[in-house]
C-alpha positions as CSV (number, residue, x, y, z in Angstrom):
1,M,12.2,-38.6,-27.5
2,N,10.7,-39.4,-24.5
3,S,7.1,-38.6,-24.8
4,E,6.7,-37.2,-21.1
5,T,9.0,-34.1,-22.7
6,G,8.1,-34.3,-26.4
7,Y,7.3,-31.2,-28.7
8,R,3.8,-32.5,-28.2
9,R,4.3,-32.6,-24.4
10,I,5.8,-29.3,-24.2
11,W,2.7,-28.3,-26.5
12,Q,0.3,-30.0,-24.4
13,I,1.0,-27.9,-21.1
14,A,1.6,-24.9,-23.3
15,V,-1.3,-24.3,-25.4
16,P,-4.1,-23.8,-22.2
17,I,-1.4,-21.4,-20.8
18,I,-0.8,-19.6,-23.4
19,I,-5.1,-19.4,-24.1
20,G,-5.1,-18.9,-20.5
21,S,-2.5,-15.8,-20.6
22,V,-4.1,-14.2,-23.8
23,A,-7.4,-14.4,-22.2
24,Q,-5.7,-13.1,-18.6
25,N,-3.5,-10.3,-20.5
26,L,-6.8,-9.2,-22.5
27,L,-8.3,-7.8,-19.7
28,N,-5.1,-5.4,-19.9
29,V,-5.7,-4.7,-23.5
30,I,-9.5,-4.2,-23.3
31,D,-8.8,-1.9,-20.7
32,T,-6.3,0.3,-22.9
33,I,-8.6,0.5,-25.9
34,F,-11.3,1.9,-23.9
35,L,-9.4,4.2,-22.3
36,G,-7.5,5.2,-25.4
37,Q,-11.6,6.3,-26.4
38,L,-10.9,8.7,-23.7
39,G,-7.7,10.7,-24.8
40,E,-4.2,10.4,-24.1
41,V,-4.1,11.0,-20.3
42,A,-6.3,8.2,-19.5
43,L,-4.1,6.2,-21.8
44,G,-1.3,7.4,-19.6
45,A,-3.0,6.9,-16.4
46,G,-4.0,3.4,-17.6
47,A,0.1,2.8,-18.2
48,I,1.1,4.1,-14.6
49,G,-1.4,3.0,-12.5
50,G,-1.7,-0.4,-14.2
51,L,1.5,-0.8,-14.1
52,L,2.4,-0.1,-10.2
53,H,-0.9,-2.5,-9.4
54,L,0.9,-5.3,-11.9
55,A,4.1,-4.7,-10.4
56,A,1.8,-5.5,-6.8
57,V,0.1,-8.7,-8.4
58,M,3.7,-9.9,-10.0
59,V,5.7,-10.1,-6.2
60,A,2.7,-12.3,-5.4
61,Y,2.7,-14.2,-8.7
62,G,6.8,-14.6,-8.0
63,F,6.1,-16.6,-5.5
64,T,3.9,-18.4,-7.3
65,I,6.3,-19.6,-9.6
66,G,8.2,-20.9,-6.8
67,T,5.0,-23.0,-5.8
68,Q,4.8,-24.3,-9.0
69,I,8.5,-25.5,-9.0
70,V,7.8,-27.2,-5.7
71,V,4.6,-28.4,-6.8
72,A,5.8,-30.0,-10.2
73,R,8.9,-31.5,-8.2
74,R,6.5,-33.2,-5.2
75,F,4.3,-34.5,-8.8
76,G,7.3,-36.3,-10.6
77,Q,8.1,-37.8,-6.8
78,K,5.0,-39.1,-6.7
79,K,4.6,-37.2,-3.3
80,Y,0.6,-36.5,-4.3
81,G,-0.6,-35.7,-0.6
82,S,2.8,-32.9,-0.2
83,I,1.3,-31.2,-2.6
84,G,-1.7,-29.6,-1.3
85,I,0.2,-28.8,2.0
86,T,2.5,-26.8,-0.3
87,L,-0.3,-25.0,-1.6
88,T,-1.7,-24.3,2.1
89,H,1.5,-22.6,3.3
90,S,1.6,-20.7,0.1
91,F,-1.9,-19.1,0.8
92,Y,-0.9,-18.5,4.5
93,F,2.0,-16.5,3.1
94,L,0.2,-14.9,0.3
95,T,-2.3,-13.8,2.6
96,V,-0.2,-11.7,4.9
97,L,1.6,-10.6,1.5
98,V,-1.4,-9.3,-0.3
99,L,-2.3,-7.4,3.2
100,L,0.9,-5.7,2.7
101,L,0.7,-4.6,-1.0
102,F,-3.0,-3.5,-0.6
103,W,-1.8,-1.3,2.1
104,I,1.1,-0.1,0.1
105,L,-1.1,0.8,-3.1
106,W,-3.8,2.3,-0.3
107,Q,-1.2,4.2,1.8
108,M,1.8,5.2,-0.3
109,A,0.7,5.5,-4.0
110,P,-0.2,8.8,-3.9
111,T,3.6,9.6,-2.6
112,I,5.3,7.4,-4.9
113,L,3.5,8.8,-8.4
114,G,4.0,12.2,-6.5
115,A,7.3,12.0,-6.6
116,M,7.6,10.6,-9.8
117,I,4.9,11.9,-12.2
118,H,5.5,15.3,-13.9
119,S,2.1,15.4,-15.5
120,P,-0.6,17.2,-12.8
121,R,-3.2,15.0,-15.0
122,I,-2.0,11.8,-15.5
123,M,-0.8,12.3,-11.9
124,E,-4.4,12.6,-10.5
125,A,-5.8,10.1,-13.2
126,S,-3.5,7.5,-11.9
127,I,-4.7,7.7,-8.4
128,E,-8.2,7.5,-9.5
129,F,-7.6,4.3,-11.4
130,L,-5.6,2.8,-8.9
131,S,-8.3,3.8,-5.9
132,W,-10.3,1.2,-7.4
133,R,-7.8,-1.5,-8.9
134,K,-6.0,-2.2,-5.7
135,W,-9.0,-4.4,-4.5
136,G,-8.7,-6.8,-7.5
137,L,-5.0,-8.1,-5.7
138,F,-6.9,-10.7,-3.6
139,F,-8.8,-12.2,-5.8
140,V,-6.1,-12.8,-8.3
141,T,-3.4,-13.9,-5.7
142,I,-5.9,-16.8,-4.8
143,S,-6.5,-17.6,-8.9
144,L,-2.3,-17.4,-9.4
145,I,-2.2,-20.4,-6.4
146,F,-4.4,-22.3,-8.2
147,Q,-2.9,-21.8,-11.5
148,A,0.7,-22.8,-10.0
149,F,-1.6,-26.2,-8.7
150,Y,-2.3,-27.1,-12.3
151,I,0.6,-25.9,-14.0
152,G,2.5,-28.1,-11.6
153,I,0.5,-31.3,-12.6
154,G,0.4,-30.6,-16.0
155,K,-3.2,-29.8,-16.4
156,T,-3.7,-26.5,-17.4
157,R,-6.7,-26.6,-19.8
158,I,-8.9,-25.0,-16.9
159,I,-7.0,-22.1,-16.7
160,S,-8.0,-21.2,-20.4
161,V,-11.4,-21.4,-19.3
162,A,-11.4,-19.6,-15.9
163,N,-9.5,-17.1,-17.6
164,S,-11.6,-16.5,-20.5
165,L,-14.3,-16.2,-18.8
166,A,-12.6,-13.4,-16.7
167,V,-12.5,-11.7,-19.9
168,V,-15.5,-11.9,-21.8
169,T,-17.0,-10.3,-18.0
170,N,-14.4,-7.8,-18.1
171,I,-15.6,-6.8,-21.4
172,V,-19.5,-6.3,-21.1
173,L,-18.0,-4.0,-17.9
174,D,-15.8,-2.3,-19.2
175,Y,-18.8,-1.1,-22.0
176,G,-20.8,-0.7,-19.3
177,L,-19.0,1.2,-16.5
178,I,-16.6,3.2,-18.8
179,F,-19.5,4.9,-20.6
180,G,-22.5,4.2,-18.5
181,N,-24.2,1.7,-21.2
182,L,-25.8,-1.4,-20.1
183,G,-27.9,0.7,-17.3
184,L,-24.4,1.2,-15.4
185,P,-23.1,4.2,-14.3
186,K,-20.6,6.5,-16.0
187,M,-17.7,6.5,-14.4
188,G,-14.8,6.7,-16.8
189,I,-11.2,5.9,-15.8
190,P,-12.5,4.2,-12.6
191,G,-14.7,2.1,-14.5
192,A,-12.2,0.0,-16.0
193,A,-10.8,-0.6,-13.1
194,L,-13.7,-2.0,-11.2
195,A,-14.6,-3.9,-14.2
196,S,-11.3,-5.3,-13.7
197,V,-11.7,-6.2,-10.2
198,I,-14.9,-7.6,-10.5
199,A,-13.6,-9.8,-13.9
200,E,-10.5,-11.2,-11.4
201,L,-13.3,-11.9,-8.8
202,V,-15.2,-14.2,-11.4
203,G,-11.8,-16.1,-12.3
204,C,-11.2,-16.8,-8.4
205,L,-14.7,-18.3,-7.9
206,F,-14.7,-20.5,-10.8
207,Y,-11.4,-21.9,-10.1
208,V,-12.8,-22.4,-6.5
209,I,-16.0,-24.1,-8.1
210,Y,-14.1,-26.2,-10.5
211,T,-11.8,-27.9,-8.3
212,M,-13.8,-28.3,-5.6
213,I,-16.1,-30.5,-7.8
214,T,-13.9,-31.9,-10.3
215,V,-10.7,-32.6,-8.4
216,D,-9.9,-35.3,-6.0
217,S,-9.3,-33.2,-2.9
218,V,-7.7,-36.3,-0.8
219,K,-5.3,-37.2,-2.9
220,Y,-3.6,-34.2,-3.3
221,N,-4.9,-32.9,0.2
222,L,-6.8,-29.8,-0.9
223,F,-8.8,-27.4,1.0
224,A,-7.2,-28.8,4.0
225,F,-5.7,-26.1,5.4
226,T,-3.4,-27.8,7.6
227,R,-1.1,-26.4,10.5
228,Y,2.2,-24.7,10.0
229,S,5.3,-26.8,9.7
230,S,8.8,-25.7,9.0
231,N,9.4,-29.0,6.9
232,F,7.0,-27.5,4.4
233,F,7.3,-24.4,4.7
234,K,11.3,-23.7,4.0
235,P,11.9,-25.6,0.9
236,L,8.7,-23.4,-0.6
237,L,10.3,-20.3,0.8
238,R,13.6,-20.9,-0.4
239,I,12.6,-21.9,-4.2
240,S,10.2,-18.8,-4.1
241,L,11.4,-16.0,-2.3
242,P,14.1,-15.4,-5.1
243,T,11.7,-15.3,-8.0
244,M,9.3,-12.6,-5.6
245,F,11.8,-10.8,-5.3
246,Q,12.9,-11.1,-9.2
247,N,9.3,-10.6,-10.0
248,L,9.3,-6.9,-7.8
249,L,12.7,-6.1,-9.2
250,S,11.4,-6.4,-12.9
251,F,8.2,-5.2,-13.1
252,S,9.4,-2.2,-10.6
253,S,12.1,-1.4,-13.3
254,W,9.2,-1.6,-16.4
255,L,7.7,1.1,-14.1
256,L,10.8,3.1,-13.6
257,F,11.1,2.7,-17.8
258,F,7.7,4.3,-17.7
259,L,8.1,6.4,-15.8
260,F,11.5,7.4,-17.6
261,V,9.3,7.8,-20.9
262,E,6.3,9.8,-18.8
263,G,9.3,12.6,-18.7
264,M,9.6,13.0,-22.3
265,G,5.4,13.8,-22.2
266,E,2.2,12.9,-22.8
267,R,2.3,11.7,-26.0
268,V,5.2,9.3,-25.8
269,L,3.5,7.6,-22.9
270,A,0.6,7.3,-25.1
271,A,2.5,5.4,-27.5
272,S,4.4,3.4,-24.9
273,N,1.3,2.3,-23.7
274,I,0.2,0.9,-26.7
275,V,3.1,-0.5,-27.4
276,R,3.1,-2.3,-24.0
277,S,-0.2,-3.4,-24.7
278,L,0.6,-5.1,-28.1
279,Y,4.2,-6.2,-26.6
280,V,2.9,-8.1,-23.8
281,L,0.2,-10.1,-26.5
282,L,3.4,-10.8,-28.7
283,L,5.3,-12.5,-26.0
284,I,2.2,-14.4,-23.9
285,P,3.3,-17.8,-26.4
286,V,6.7,-17.5,-24.8
287,W,5.7,-17.1,-21.5
288,G,3.3,-20.3,-21.7
289,I,5.9,-22.2,-23.1
290,A,8.4,-21.3,-20.7
291,S,6.0,-22.3,-17.8
292,A,6.1,-25.6,-19.3
293,T,9.7,-25.6,-19.8
294,S,10.0,-24.8,-16.0
295,S,7.6,-27.0,-14.8
296,L,8.7,-29.8,-16.9
297,T,12.2,-29.3,-15.9
298,S,11.5,-29.6,-12.3
299,F,9.0,-33.1,-13.0
300,L,12.4,-34.6,-14.6
301,I,15.0,-33.8,-11.8
302,G,12.1,-35.4,-9.3
303,R,11.9,-38.5,-11.6
304,G,16.0,-38.3,-11.3
305,R,16.7,-37.8,-15.0
306,K,18.7,-34.8,-15.4
307,E,20.4,-35.7,-18.7
308,E,17.0,-35.1,-20.2
309,V,16.9,-31.4,-19.4
310,M,18.7,-29.8,-21.9
311,G,17.0,-31.5,-25.2
312,L,13.7,-30.1,-23.4
313,V,15.3,-26.6,-23.0
314,W,16.4,-26.6,-27.0
315,R,12.8,-28.3,-28.2
316,A,11.0,-25.1,-26.1
317,E,13.3,-23.1,-27.6
318,V,12.5,-23.9,-31.0
319,L,8.5,-23.9,-30.2
320,S,9.0,-20.7,-28.6
321,L,10.8,-18.6,-31.7
322,L,8.8,-20.1,-34.3
323,S,5.4,-19.1,-32.2
324,V,7.1,-15.4,-32.1
325,L,7.8,-15.5,-35.4
326,V,4.2,-16.2,-37.0
327,V,2.6,-13.7,-34.5
328,L,5.3,-10.9,-35.9
329,L,4.0,-11.8,-38.9
330,I,0.6,-11.8,-38.4
331,T,1.1,-8.2,-36.4
332,G,3.3,-6.9,-39.2
333,F,0.7,-7.2,-41.8
334,F,-2.1,-5.6,-39.4
335,A,0.2,-3.4,-37.6
336,R,-1.9,-0.2,-38.5
337,D,-5.3,-2.0,-37.9
338,L,-4.3,-2.9,-34.4
339,L,-2.9,0.4,-33.5
340,S,-6.3,2.0,-34.8
341,L,-8.2,-0.4,-32.0
342,Y,-6.4,1.7,-29.4
343,S,-6.5,5.6,-31.3
344,K,-8.3,7.3,-33.6
345,D,-6.2,9.8,-34.1
346,I,-3.9,9.3,-37.4
347,S,-0.7,10.8,-36.3
348,L,-0.7,9.1,-32.9
349,I,-1.0,5.6,-35.1
350,E,2.2,7.1,-37.5
351,Y,4.1,8.2,-34.3
352,T,3.9,4.6,-32.4
353,L,4.7,2.5,-35.5
354,P,8.6,2.8,-35.5
355,V,8.2,1.6,-32.0
356,L,5.7,-1.2,-32.8
357,F,9.1,-2.2,-34.9
358,V,12.0,-1.9,-32.1
359,V,9.8,-4.4,-30.6
360,A,9.4,-6.5,-33.0
361,I,13.2,-6.8,-33.1
362,A,13.6,-7.3,-29.3
363,G,10.6,-10.5,-29.4
364,P,12.6,-13.4,-30.6
365,V,15.8,-12.4,-28.9
366,L,13.1,-12.0,-25.6
367,S,11.8,-15.3,-26.8
368,I,15.0,-17.3,-26.3
369,G,16.0,-15.6,-23.2
370,F,12.8,-16.7,-21.1
371,I,12.9,-20.3,-21.9
372,A,16.4,-20.5,-21.1
373,F,15.8,-18.4,-17.8
374,N,12.6,-20.5,-17.1
375,A,14.8,-23.9,-17.3
376,V,17.2,-22.5,-14.9
377,A,14.6,-22.0,-12.4
378,G,12.7,-25.2,-13.2
379,T,16.3,-26.8,-11.3
380,G,15.4,-25.1,-8.2
381,K,18.1,-22.3,-8.8
382,T,16.3,-19.8,-8.4
383,N,19.0,-17.9,-6.3
384,V,20.6,-18.3,-9.6
385,T,18.0,-16.9,-11.7
386,F,17.8,-13.7,-8.7
387,I,21.2,-12.8,-9.6
388,L,21.2,-13.3,-13.1
389,E,17.6,-10.6,-13.4
390,T,19.0,-8.2,-11.2
391,A,22.4,-7.7,-13.3
392,D,20.3,-7.4,-16.3
393,L,17.6,-5.1,-15.0
394,G,20.6,-3.0,-13.7
395,L,21.5,-2.9,-17.2
396,Y,18.0,-1.9,-18.4
397,V,17.6,0.7,-16.2
398,L,20.8,2.2,-16.5
399,L,19.9,2.4,-20.3
400,G,16.5,3.3,-20.4
401,Y,17.2,6.2,-18.0
402,L,20.3,6.9,-20.4
403,F,18.3,6.8,-23.7
404,A,15.2,9.1,-22.0
405,S,16.8,11.5,-19.7
406,V,20.4,12.2,-20.2
407,F,20.8,11.6,-24.3
408,H,17.1,12.4,-24.9
409,L,16.9,10.2,-27.8
410,S,13.9,9.4,-29.8
411,I,11.2,7.0,-28.1
412,S,12.1,4.7,-30.8
413,A,15.9,4.5,-30.1
414,V,14.8,4.2,-26.2
415,W,13.2,1.0,-26.7
416,T,15.7,-0.4,-27.7
417,V,16.6,-1.4,-24.0
418,E,14.1,-4.3,-24.9
419,I,17.2,-5.9,-27.1
420,F,19.8,-5.5,-24.6
421,Y,17.4,-7.1,-21.7
422,G,17.0,-10.2,-23.5
423,L,20.6,-10.1,-25.2
424,F,21.6,-10.6,-21.8
425,M,19.0,-13.0,-20.5
426,A,19.8,-15.5,-23.2
427,M,23.6,-15.5,-22.8
428,A,23.8,-15.6,-19.3
429,A,21.3,-18.5,-18.7
430,L,22.2,-20.7,-21.8
431,L,25.7,-20.2,-20.2
432,Y,24.6,-21.0,-16.7
433,L,23.0,-24.5,-18.2
434,R,25.6,-25.6,-20.0
435,F,28.4,-24.8,-17.5
436,G,26.9,-24.6,-14.1
437,N,26.4,-26.8,-11.2
438,W,22.5,-27.2,-11.2
439,R,23.4,-31.2,-11.8
440,N,25.0,-31.6,-8.3
441,A,22.1,-29.3,-6.9
442,A,20.9,-30.7,-3.4
443,H,17.3,-32.2,-3.5
444,F,14.4,-30.1,-2.3
């Protein structure tokens, strides 16, 4: 087993990403916990407003996934100076994109939400939440570019530090701005949004300062802000555009799912938002290992070692499945205690428990699918991952609509769409890795 792609190396890259992802997602978890103290409407607003904002973030994140793949390929090829130029072109593109996304959230969010949300109270609270939350787009996008750089070169520890710093900031400001503590104004729902924005600013500044002080900017050609070059932009665009649209479709579909759920009532939406929050935490180890798999796959191909990719994938699958089972074991023992963090309403906790158990079944299935799917992306065949994800999301939205709006099934039954989604992803991605033509694909 090669030490560059063995269990230890996968874990070395994945653990800081996992820690960083825990910290980053704790921003949303903490907001949800604090908003839960304000009632079911606040929980619903956090779900809908938060998901609409997250859909915008994930568009930018999708492009940086492609950036990460290109950076890892250049690192494997030892073309270190090209890495900074790639990041610069990513920054140029994302600046324009984020300005467009910000304008959409600013001008069109009320129209979008008004056409889809049934509850006037949740509608009003969601718009109030987004009026502050949208400003974080600028800061989180810059942080994502830095993350693409560090994951691409396999130095991921800084990600956990930056995101942990953001979480600490968010906890303090949530406590102060939502409830009026620490001498800060009592803002309620908008306070949670503003706290997250400031936390993202802190994380962004940390990335910039740390990189300028510790990284060899000359070696990697960082902060050069070179002129536009089609030789650098076209390969980046070819790899990154499919992942960008894939992420847009993915989170837009999740937003649609929650809009279907919202039509089932405020309590159903509140329970689903709590489960979403815990579901994200459950999958964090998987996302970390999946990011490492994607980066190492691209690295191996850059070094001309395609025959080692499948061994890497199987090792990553084992680590991913084991990590999910450990998290599920802990969650199962403390399910009621975890739910009580979000609400003191015993009836809401009991209502939410069956949904949490459905998600527990979906977790291992998705863990297998995500690893294989990210390995396909790491080969550079992001057009294939886009096609696979589009088909899978079509099934996801169709089943969600049928279960929630046509057959009017219980909320637990509606959440089984996650199991079907994971099964399709796992089968499609593994079949492509086994029989697809990625081994003969042109280099970029």
